[in-house]
Every structure is written in structure tokens, then in C-alpha cells.
ZADO-1210 file (C-alpha; in nm, 4 decimals, padded with zeros to 6 digits):
<atoms>
<atom x="32.1495" y="03.7352" z="09.4202" code="MET" pos="1"/>
<atom x="31.8606" y="03.4351" z="09.4875" code="ALA" pos="2"/>
<atom x="31.5098" y="03.6209" z="09.4785" code="ARG" pos="3"/>
<atom x="31.4427" y="03.3968" z="09.8023" code="ALA" pos="4"/>
<atom x="31.7619" y="03.5346" z="10.0011" code="ALA" pos="5"/>
<atom x="31.5229" y="03.8861" z="09.9699" code="ILE" pos="6"/>
<atom x="31.2978" y="03.8792" z="10.2217" code="ARG" pos="7"/>
<atom x="31.1113" y="04.2674" z="10.2478" code="LYS" pos="8"/>
<atom x="30.8423" y="04.1803" z="10.5371" code="HIS" pos="9"/>
<atom x="31.0911" y="04.0857" z="10.7943" code="THR" pos="10"/>
<atom x="30.8200" y="04.1292" z="11.1468" code="PRO" pos="11"/>
<atom x="30.9896" y="04.4301" z="11.3439" code="VAL" pos="12"/>
<atom x="30.9324" y="04.2449" z="11.6106" code="SER" pos="13"/>
<atom x="31.1597" y="03.9535" z="11.5021" code="ARG" pos="14"/>
<atom x="31.4442" y="04.1753" z="11.3712" code="ALA" pos="15"/>
<atom x="31.4458" y="04.3131" z="11.7278" code="LEU" pos="16"/>
<atom x="31.5056" y="03.9783" z="11.8793" code="ARG" pos="17"/>
<atom x="31.9386" y="04.0590" z="12.0028" code="PRO" pos="18"/>
<atom x="32.1773" y="03.8722" z="11.9188" code="VAL" pos="19"/>
<atom x="32.5531" y="03.8591" z="12.1018" code="THR" pos="20"/>
<atom x="32.8704" y="03.6823" z="12.0155" code="ALA" pos="21"/>
<atom x="32.9635" y="03.3799" z="12.2347" code="GLU" pos="22"/>
<atom x="33.2730" y="03.4207" z="12.4400" code="PRO" pos="23"/>
<atom x="33.4399" y="03.1823" z="12.2283" code="ARG" pos="24"/>
<atom x="33.3815" y="03.4116" z="11.9070" code="GLU" pos="25"/>
<atom x="33.4740" y="03.7248" z="12.0584" code="GLN" pos="26"/>
<atom x="33.8326" y="03.7286" z="11.8809" code="ALA" pos="27"/>
<atom x="33.7019" y="03.6507" z="11.5642" code="ASP" pos="28"/>
<atom x="33.4365" y="03.9483" z="11.6027" code="VAL" pos="29"/>
<atom x="33.7501" y="04.1661" z="11.6896" code="ARG" pos="30"/>
<atom x="33.9643" y="04.0281" z="11.3956" code="ALA" pos="31"/>
<atom x="33.6769" y="04.1296" z="11.1733" code="LEU" pos="32"/>
<atom x="33.6571" y="04.4940" z="11.3365" code="LEU" pos="33"/>
<atom x="34.0434" y="04.5362" z="11.2817" code="GLU" pos="34"/>
<atom x="33.9971" y="04.3742" z="10.8943" code="ALA" pos="35"/>
<atom x="33.6673" y="04.6196" z="10.8335" code="LEU" pos="36"/>
<atom x="33.8343" y="04.8827" z="10.9751" code="ASP" pos="37"/>
<atom x="34.1252" y="04.8102" z="10.7368" code="ASP" pos="38"/>
<atom x="33.9104" y="04.8273" z="10.4632" code="LEU" pos="39"/>
<atom x="33.7403" y="05.1878" z="10.5035" code="LEU" pos="40"/>
<atom x="34.1013" y="05.3182" z="10.5921" code="ARG" pos="41"/>
<atom x="34.2151" y="05.1835" z="10.2488" code="SER" pos="42"/>
<atom x="33.8786" y="05.2901" z="10.0486" code="GLY" pos="43"/>
<atom x="33.9116" y="05.6447" z="10.1866" code="ARG" pos="44"/>
<atom x="34.1299" y="05.7101" z="09.8573" code="ARG" pos="45"/>
<atom x="33.8857" y="05.5648" z="09.6135" code="GLY" pos="46"/>
<atom x="33.6920" y="05.2715" z="09.5841" code="PRO" pos="47"/>
<atom x="33.5912" y="04.9749" z="09.8130" code="LEU" pos="48"/>
<atom x="33.7462" y="04.6993" z="09.7384" code="ARG" pos="49"/>
<atom x="33.5670" y="04.4424" z="09.9595" code="GLY" pos="50"/>
<atom x="33.3941" y="04.1161" z="09.8702" code="LYS" pos="51"/>
<atom x="33.2220" y="03.8470" z="10.0509" code="PHE" pos="52"/>
<atom x="33.3034" y="03.4831" z="09.9579" code="ILE" pos="53"/>
<atom x="33.0288" y="03.1970" z="10.0777" code="GLY" pos="54"/>
<atom x="33.1181" y="02.8416" z="10.1107" code="SER" pos="55"/>
<atom x="33.1066" y="02.7399" z="09.7197" code="HIS" pos="56"/>
<atom x="33.3067" y="03.0203" z="09.6281" code="GLY" pos="57"/>
<atom x="33.0703" y="03.2585" z="09.4710" code="ARG" pos="58"/>
<atom x="33.1747" y="03.5749" z="09.5806" code="HIS" pos="59"/>
<atom x="32.9861" y="03.9302" z="09.5421" code="ALA" pos="60"/>
<atom x="33.1251" y="04.2662" z="09.6176" code="PRO" pos="61"/>
<atom x="33.0296" y="04.4617" z="09.9813" code="VAL" pos="62"/>
<atom x="32.9026" y="04.7966" z="09.8980" code="PRO" pos="63"/>
<atom x="33.0794" y="05.1081" z="10.1473" code="ARG" pos="64"/>
<atom x="32.7088" y="05.1576" z="10.2991" code="SER" pos="65"/>
<atom x="32.6979" y="04.7539" z="10.4166" code="VAL" pos="66"/>
<atom x="33.0284" y="04.7724" z="10.5242" code="VAL" pos="67"/>
<atom x="32.9588" y="05.0767" z="10.7824" code="HIS" pos="68"/>
<atom x="32.6984" y="04.8589" z="10.9233" code="VAL" pos="69"/>
<atom x="32.9057" y="04.5434" z="10.9616" code="LEU" pos="70"/>
<atom x="33.1967" y="04.7849" z="11.1297" code="GLU" pos="71"/>
<atom x="32.8817" y="04.9133" z="11.3910" code="ARG" pos="72"/>
<atom x="32.7407" y="04.5836" z="11.4155" code="VAL" pos="73"/>
<atom x="33.1380" y="04.4411" z="11.4654" code="ALA" pos="74"/>
<atom x="33.1867" y="04.7623" z="11.7593" code="GLN" pos="75"/>
<atom x="32.9165" y="04.6638" z="12.0002" code="VAL" pos="76"/>
<atom x="32.9755" y="04.2956" z="11.9291" code="MET" pos="77"/>
<atom x="33.3294" y="04.3421" z="12.0581" code="ALA" pos="78"/>
<atom x="33.2345" y="04.4599" z="12.3410" code="ARG" pos="79"/>
<atom x="32.9960" y="04.1875" z="12.4564" code="GLY" pos="80"/>
<atom x="32.6902" y="04.3844" z="12.3918" code="ASP" pos="81"/>
<atom x="32.3850" y="04.2287" z="12.1814" code="ALA" pos="82"/>
<atom x="32.2893" y="04.3878" z="11.8606" code="VAL" pos="83"/>
<atom x="31.9584" y="04.4193" z="11.7242" code="ALA" pos="84"/>
<atom x="31.8946" y="04.4895" z="11.3301" code="VAL" pos="85"/>
<atom x="31.5703" y="04.7165" z="11.2483" code="VAL" pos="86"/>
<atom x="31.4452" y="04.7624" z="10.9038" code="PRO" pos="87"/>
<atom x="31.3928" y="05.1447" z="10.8802" code="MET" pos="88"/>
<atom x="31.0682" y="05.1550" z="10.6090" code="SER" pos="89"/>
<atom x="30.9294" y="05.5869" z="10.5375" code="PRO" pos="90"/>
<atom x="30.6422" y="05.4497" z="10.7701" code="GLU" pos="91"/>
<atom x="30.5852" y="05.2703" z="11.0555" code="LEU" pos="92"/>
<atom x="30.2731" y="05.1642" z="11.1431" code="THR" pos="93"/>
<atom x="30.2090" y="05.1611" z="11.5741" code="THR" pos="94"/>
<atom x="30.2634" y="04.8254" z="11.6418" code="GLN" pos="95"/>
<atom x="30.5840" y="04.8662" z="11.4314" code="GLN" pos="96"/>
<atom x="30.6913" y="05.1764" z="11.6479" code="ALA" pos="97"/>
<atom x="30.5713" y="05.0466" z="12.0003" code="ALA" pos="98"/>
<atom x="30.7828" y="04.7271" z="11.8719" code="ASP" pos="99"/>
<atom x="31.0919" y="04.9901" z="11.8820" code="LEU" pos="100"/>
<atom x="31.0202" y="05.1961" z="12.1544" code="LEU" pos="101"/>
<atom x="30.9137" y="04.8302" z="12.3860" code="ASN" pos="102"/>
<atom x="30.6278" y="04.9767" z="12.4684" code="VAL" pos="103"/>
<atom x="30.2467" y="04.8684" z="12.4599" code="SER" pos="104"/>
<atom x="30.0703" y="04.9546" z="12.1074" code="ARG" pos="105"/>
<atom x="29.8218" y="05.1517" z="12.2985" code="GLN" pos="106"/>
<atom x="30.0715" y="05.3672" z="12.5082" code="TYR" pos="107"/>
<atom x="30.1628" y="05.4707" z="12.1868" code="LEU" pos="108"/>
<atom x="29.8400" y="05.5573" z="12.0227" code="VAL" pos="109"/>
<atom x="29.8250" y="05.7423" z="12.3646" code="ARG" pos="110"/>
<atom x="30.1556" y="05.9517" z="12.3056" code="LEU" pos="111"/>
<atom x="30.0440" y="05.9717" z="11.9290" code="ALA" pos="112"/>
<atom x="29.7265" y="06.1396" z="12.0248" code="ASP" pos="113"/>
<atom x="29.8469" y="06.3958" z="12.3100" code="GLU" pos="114"/>
<atom x="30.1102" y="06.5289" z="12.0552" code="GLY" pos="115"/>
<atom x="30.3865" y="06.3819" z="12.1719" code="LEU" pos="116"/>
<atom x="30.5211" y="06.1369" z="11.8813" code="VAL" pos="117"/>
<atom x="30.4095" y="06.3150" z="11.5688" code="PRO" pos="118"/>
<atom x="30.1491" y="06.0574" z="11.3532" code="SER" pos="119"/>
<atom x="29.9376" y="06.0599" z="11.0402" code="THR" pos="120"/>
<atom x="29.6559" y="05.8650" z="10.9730" code="ARG" pos="121"/>
<atom x="29.5780" y="05.6785" z="10.6294" code="THR" pos="122"/>
<atom x="29.1929" y="05.6395" z="10.6379" code="GLY" pos="123"/>
<atom x="29.1568" y="05.4605" z="10.9836" code="LYS" pos="124"/>
<atom x="29.5031" y="05.3776" z="11.0193" code="HIS" pos="125"/>
<atom x="29.7854" y="05.5525" z="11.1975" code="ARG" pos="126"/>
<atom x="30.1612" y="05.5965" z="11.0476" code="ARG" pos="127"/>
<atom x="30.4926" y="05.7254" z="11.1937" code="LEU" pos="128"/>
<atom x="30.7934" y="05.8496" z="11.0719" code="ARG" pos="129"/>
<atom x="31.0712" y="05.5955" z="11.1847" code="PRO" pos="130"/>
<atom x="31.2891" y="05.9653" z="11.2517" code="ALA" pos="131"/>
<atom x="31.0277" y="06.1338" z="11.4853" code="ASP" pos="132"/>
<atom x="30.9625" y="05.7713" z="11.6544" code="VAL" pos="133"/>
<atom x="31.3645" y="05.7531" z="11.7248" code="LEU" pos="134"/>
<atom x="31.3549" y="06.1677" z="11.8219" code="ALA" pos="135"/>
<atom x="31.0660" y="06.0603" z="12.1044" code="PHE" pos="136"/>
<atom x="31.3365" y="05.7561" z="12.2499" code="LYS" pos="137"/>
<atom x="31.6041" y="06.0064" z="12.2242" code="ALA" pos="138"/>
<atom x="31.4245" y="06.2580" z="12.4303" code="ARG" pos="139"/>
<atom x="31.2631" y="05.9996" z="12.6902" code="ARG" pos="140"/>
<atom x="31.6422" y="05.8498" z="12.7259" code="ASP" pos="141"/>
<atom x="31.7612" y="06.1878" z="12.7967" code="ARG" pos="142"/>
<atom x="31.5000" y="06.2284" z="13.0381" code="ALA" pos="143"/>
<atom x="31.5147" y="05.8982" z="13.2080" code="ARG" pos="144"/>
<atom x="31.9263" y="05.9250" z="13.2573" code="LYS" pos="145"/>
<atom x="31.8590" y="06.2689" z="13.4180" code="ALA" pos="146"/>
<atom x="31.5560" y="06.1607" z="13.6755" code="SER" pos="147"/>
<atom x="31.8507" y="05.8680" z="13.7479" code="LEU" pos="148"/>
<atom x="32.1190" y="06.1217" z="13.8214" code="ARG" pos="149"/>
<atom x="31.8584" y="06.3679" z="14.0462" code="ALA" pos="150"/>
<atom x="31.7876" y="06.0430" z="14.2069" code="LEU" pos="151"/>
<atom x="32.0928" y="05.9214" z="14.2814" code="THR" pos="152"/>
<atom x="32.1847" y="06.2365" z="14.4397" code="ARG" pos="153"/>
<atom x="31.9649" y="06.2608" z="14.6484" code="ALA" pos="154"/>
<atom x="31.9721" y="05.9515" z="14.7958" code="THR" pos="155"/>
<atom x="32.3729" y="06.0352" z="14.8126" code="GLU" pos="156"/>
<atom x="32.2548" y="06.3505" z="14.9863" code="ALA" pos="157"/>
<atom x="32.0462" y="06.1807" z="15.2259" code="ALA" pos="158"/>
<atom x="32.3346" y="05.9290" z="15.2931" code="GLY" pos="159"/>
<atom x="32.1605" y="05.6840" z="15.1681" code="GLY" pos="160"/>
<atom x="32.4777" y="05.4987" z="14.9997" code="TYR" pos="161"/>
<atom x="32.6714" y="05.5471" z="15.3420" code="ASP" pos="162"/>
<atom x="32.5324" y="05.2901" z="15.5710" code="THR" pos="163"/>
<atom x="32.6355" y="04.8754" z="15.5892" code="ASP" pos="164"/>
<atom x="32.4176" y="04.6138" z="15.5733" code="VAL" pos="165"/>
<atom x="32.4768" y="04.3570" z="15.7815" code="GLU" pos="166"/>
</atoms>
């Protein structure tokens, strides 16, 4: 594989840029999803035999882990949703973690200082484990959903959805 094709340090902010399938691509995305599903089902009994064939006839085997990622991407895009691929190194900088959470770096540092997101210090630099950042995100998302459900129930109980707007 050409070394130029491997980018070791893709900025997280660029990696987080969502990608959606155009309406004219939806049929192709669904066909790809079916092909990936077939490939994974056939590979259950033995080695996976997927290949990528480039425009100049070069081909390369597609590892099972890549097929699983492609399947997840195709599932999301087939629903019409956007996808962002986030590279996960063993440790994230505060800016990378903030980008992942879609918050400011200063707010993330405050969360770390309060112990809500575990972090370690390497000299003057703070590092965070991706699993810790994602666990915080999951907790935050659950709390937000619970708050929205409670707000909806309170609004319904108060008759907030019963009035007609003219």
C-alpha cells in the first residue's frame, strides 16, 4: 500500500465532519449494505473473502474489521442519517475530547477538574481516554433524554399541547 494513502494524524475536527448519502446514492448504499451483509454471513463459516477492486484493477483484501465498520456506516447512511468517522488513539488531548463532545475545550477542562471526566496529566498537558469521554457522553445523553421526557410530561399535564394556535 502506498504510504501517501495512510494519514496518521487526521485532525479530529475534520474527522467529525458528517457525510450523508445524496438521494440519488441511496439505492447504491442499500445495495452495498446487502452485499456487506452477505459477505459477513458467508464468512461465519470460514475466512472472509472480500476484496476491494480499484479503478486500475488493483485489488486488496478487505479485513473483517473493516467490513464491520463499512456495514455500520452503510446502515446509518441507508436510513438517510449522516456519518462521522472518529479515529480513536489511546489518549485524547483536551481539544480532541472537546470536539468529540461538541463542547468548548475550557468547558471540558472544567468537567475534568470536577472529576466528571477522568483525565491524567503529562507534565502540563492533560490527556483523556476515549472510553472515559464516550462514557461521559452516554451519561450526558441519557440525562438529557430523561429531562426532555420529564419536560414533555409536565407540558402535557399542564395542557400545553391541547391548545390550538390560530
